[in-house]
N, C-alpha and C positions, 0 to 999 in steps of 0.2 A: 831561622825558623820564626815565622810570624805567629804570635800567640795573642789572642784577644781574650781579655778578662772582663766579663760583664759583672755588674754589681761591684765595681772596683772600689767603691767607697764603703762597702759593707765589710763585715768582719772577715769572712772567708776571702772575698775579693782582694782586700788590702793585704792580707797575709800572703796570698799567692803572688800578687804583684811585687811585694817586697822581696820575696824569694827569687823571682825571676830577675829582678833588678840586682840582687846580690850576686847572682851568677854572672851577670854582665859586668858588675864592678870587679869581680875576681878576675875575669878574663882581661879586662882593661888594665888591671894592675900588672898582670903577667906580660902584657904587650900582645895579647891574642885578640882576634876579632870577637866582638860581642856575639854570643850564640843566639840571642833572642831579640826580635823586634817586638816590643811590648806595646800593646794598645789597650788602654783602660777605658771602659765604657761605663757611664753612670746610667741611671734609670731614664734620664732625659733623652738619651740617644735613641730610645725606642719610639720616640715621637717624631723622629727626624730621619726620613728615608735617606737623604744624602749622607748624613753622618754615619748611619748604620751601614750603608753600602760601602763607603770609603774604608770603614774599619774592617769589613769582612772580605774585601777584595784581596785575593792572594793569601788569605789566612790559612795557615797549616793546622791550627787548633783553636778551639773556643772552650775556655773554661767558664761554664755558664753558672754563675752564682746569683745573678739578678733574680729577684722574685718578690712576691707579696706575702707577708706573714701576719700582718696586723691591719685589718680593715673591716668594713662592714661585711656581712655574709655575701651580699651581692658582689661587692668589689673583690672579695677574696675568691669567690667561685670562678670568676672569669680572669682575674689578674694574672695568674701564672700561665694560664693557657694562652692569653693574649700576647704576653711577652714571648712565649715560645713560638707562637705563630708568626710574629713579626721577625724573629730571628731566622726562622726557616725560610720565610719569604725573601729576606735580604740575601741569604745564602744562594737561593735559586736565581735571583736577579743578576748577581755578579758571577755566577757559574763557579763558585768556590766549592771545595770538597774538604772542609776542615774536619778534623777529629773533634767531636763534641763530647765534652765531659760534663755531665749534668749533676749538680749538687742536689740530689734528692734527699728525702727524709724518711726515717722510719715511720713517720705519721702517714706516709702514702699507703700503708697497709690498712689504715683505719677508715671507717666510713664516716668521716667528718668533712665539713666544708673545706678545711685546709688540706686534709689528706687527699680528698678527691681532686682538688685543684693541682696538687703536686703530681699526682699520678697521671692525670690527663696531660699535663705539660710534658711529662716524660714520654708519653706515647706519641705526642706530636714531634718531639725531637728525634725519637727513634725512627720515625718515618721520613726523616729528611734525606735519606739516601746517602749518608756519609757515615764513616766509622763512628760508633757511639758507645759511650761508657755511662752506665747508670751507677752513680756513686751514692749509695744509700748511707746517710750519716746519722750518728746518734746525737746526743746533746753536745754542742760545740761551746768551748770557752776559749778565752785568749785576750791578749792585749788589744784594747780598743773596743771591746764589747760594751754595749749600752745597758746600763742598769734600768730596771723597770720596763724592759722591752724584750720579753720572751727569752731572757737569759738569766737563769737562777744564780749562776756564779757571779756575774757582774752585779746583780742586785744584792747578793749577800756581801760582796766586797764593799759596796757603797754604804750599806747599813753598818758594817763593822767600823769603817772609817768615821762615820757620823756618830758612833757610840750608841747605836740603836739595835734592838733585837727584834727581828721580824717574827711574824707568826709562821711556825714551821710544822708541817705535817710529819708527825713522828713515824709514819709508815712510808713516807716518800722516798723514792730511789731514782737515781739518774745514772746514765752511762755516759761518762765524760771523755771527750777527745779534744785535744788542743787544736786550735785553728791552724797553727803552723804545720802540724802533722797531717791534718786533713788536706790542707793546701798542697803539701808535698806529694801526697798520694794522687791528687788530681793531676799535678804537673807530670809526675812519673808515668801515669796512664797515657797522657797525651804524647809524651816523648817516645815511650816504648811501644805505643800502638796497642795497648791493652783494651780490649772491648768486652762487652757483656756487663754483668752486674758485679760491683765490688761492695762489700759490706764490712768496712773496718770496725773492729770491736772497740767500744768505749770502756772505760774503767768503771765497773759497778761501784756506786758510791751512795750510801744513805745520805739523804738531804741534811739530816742533823749532823752527821759526821763532816760533811762539807763545810757547814757553817762553823763547826768547832775547829776545824783545821785552819780556816781563814782567820778565825779569832785568835788562835794560837800564834799564827804568823804575825799578826798585828801586835799582840802583846810583846812578843820577843823582839821584833824589829824596832818598835818605838822605844823599847827599853835598851837599845844599843847592841842587841845580839842577833846576828844572822842565824836563822834556823838551819838545820841540817839540810843541805841541798844536794846530797849525793843521789837521791832518787829522781829520775827524770820527770815523773809526774809532779812531785813536790816542787821541783825547779820551775816547771811551766806554770804551775798555779801561783807560786811566789812571784814570778815575773809579771803575771797578770795582775796580781794585787799591787805590786810596785808601780805598774803603769798607771793605775788609778790614782796614785798619790801625786803624780807629776801633772803640772808644775806647782800646784798650790802648796804642797807640803815640803818643797825644796827651798834652801838646803837644810841639812840636819846639823844643828848646833851641837857641839861636843862639850861635855862637862870638863872644865879645867880645874885641876886640883893644884892650888898654888900655896906655897908656904915660903919660909925664908930661904930654902934651898933652891927654889925655882918652881917650874910648872910641869905637871904630868897630866896626860890625857890618853884615853884609849882610842887608837886609830880605827881598829876593826877587831871583831872577835866572833867566833862561831863560824857557821857556814860549812862545816864538815871538811875543812882542808883549804886548798886553794894555793895562791901564790901572791907574794908581796914583793914589790920592787920600787925603787926610787929613781928619780931622774932630775937632773939639772936642766933648766931651759933658759937660754940666754934672752936678754931683752929684745922684744920685737919678734921673737920666734913663736910659731904656733905648732903644737903637737896634736896628734889625733887625726881628725877628719876621717872617721870610720864608724861603723855600727856593728852590732852583734845581734844574732837571732836568739841566742840562748844565754849567753854569758852575763854574769853579774860583774860589774866593774865599778869600783869606788875611786873617785879622785879626791885627794886631800892635800891641799897646799899647806906646807909647814913653814915655809920661809919665802918672802917676796910677795908680789902682787900680781894677780892674774884675772882674766875673764874666762869663764867657761861658757860655751855656747852649745845649744842642743836644738836640733831640728828633726821633726818626724820624717822618716824616710819617705821620699816622694811627695813630701809636703813643702810648704813655703815658710811658715811662721818660725822664726828663730827666737828662742828664749835665751836670755843672757843673765849671768850672775857673776858679780865681782867677788872675788875671794882673796883672803890675805892670811899669811902666816901669823899675823898679829891676833887674829880671831879665828882659829882653825874651825872649819865647817866642812862636813863631808857631803859630797854629791854623788849619788849612785846612778849611773847612766841607765835610763830605761831601755829595754830591748826595743829593736825596730826604730831607734832614734840615732841619727848620726851626731857626733859630738867632737869638740876640740877644746883645747886650752891654750890661751895666748898670754905670754908674759907682757904685761902692760906697764911694768915698773922700770926702774933704772938699774936694778941689780938682778942677778940670776934668781930664778924661782926653783925651789926644791919642792917636788911633789911626790907624795906617796900614793902608789896605785895598788889596789888589791882586787884580785879576781877570784871567783869561786872554783876555778879550774886551772890546773897547771897548763901552761901553753903547749900546744901540740902543733908543730909546724905542718903536719899532714892534715890537720883539721883545725885550723886556727879560729874559726868562727869570728873572723875579723874582715870586714869588707870596706875597702877604701872608698870614701864618698865625701866630697867637700861639704861642709856645713853651708858655706856660701858659694854661689856660682852654679854651674850646670849640675842638674840632677839626672 
């Protein structure tokens, strides 16, 4: 199934692309054919007929996340409709009949420049003569969102990390939906052929409560304690916060309590449960090369020398950190990042791993993907 994701560099587009890639990784690991041909389009593609036509030729579905949400009123008024017109034109030129899933907004019901722009774009897409889903979304948050850019959650996270307190409207409220959940709804609609209007509900949250919750995460986590992650919303919000710490705040040095008897340190605590396991890794051997969508995973070398590498899924830049049992430091893998650990010493490496969830072979949330090499 050929699926085109527009706005692939944006929050929703990236989450959707990662989830489709995860499905391909899982199939490849099982030895099955990859179910999706994934085509990621950025905004620049809409200025290039050849690129747009090549992407849409033979497409079975288009997850349309590309759009304009911050610009002058004139640019905003025509931006979303121009993009929709270009998309529909390319579909007509190549004779494709893809199922279009449009990431619309609750603001489309408002008589504002942005709301009108989103509504008109939807009308253009609905008239393309192909199956169509109008996905009306509330406030979206998630890993990779940009602070100070129409995303209150990302902005609050940035302020908390910086130790600043923003001005908060005490009467403000938002309805929050994680980008991964929104992306999966869009993917499912395309795969299952669901047409019409979908309006997934966000979690009603007072703006002050959102800031307080993020602040509590930060205080707990930087104090060495994982918050309770048993609630899916809290897990998604905590993972969003953790992603904003990477890579500048990595790794996390641990407090060593040393006396005449030896040394003691806390490897991990809190999190509401989870699973701890240990592994020996021989010299020259690499473990991992996988990523998670939801799971929190801590790597902690307690003996030997190793290098931990992390790469954003579908990205190119690899971050490296040398770790040693001589100076124990924890590295918590950000979601939507593939990672591994290599023994670079002459003796076996002993690593402690902790995850917030007990491993479920039927839903492992672990997708094989090499940090280096083909993506």
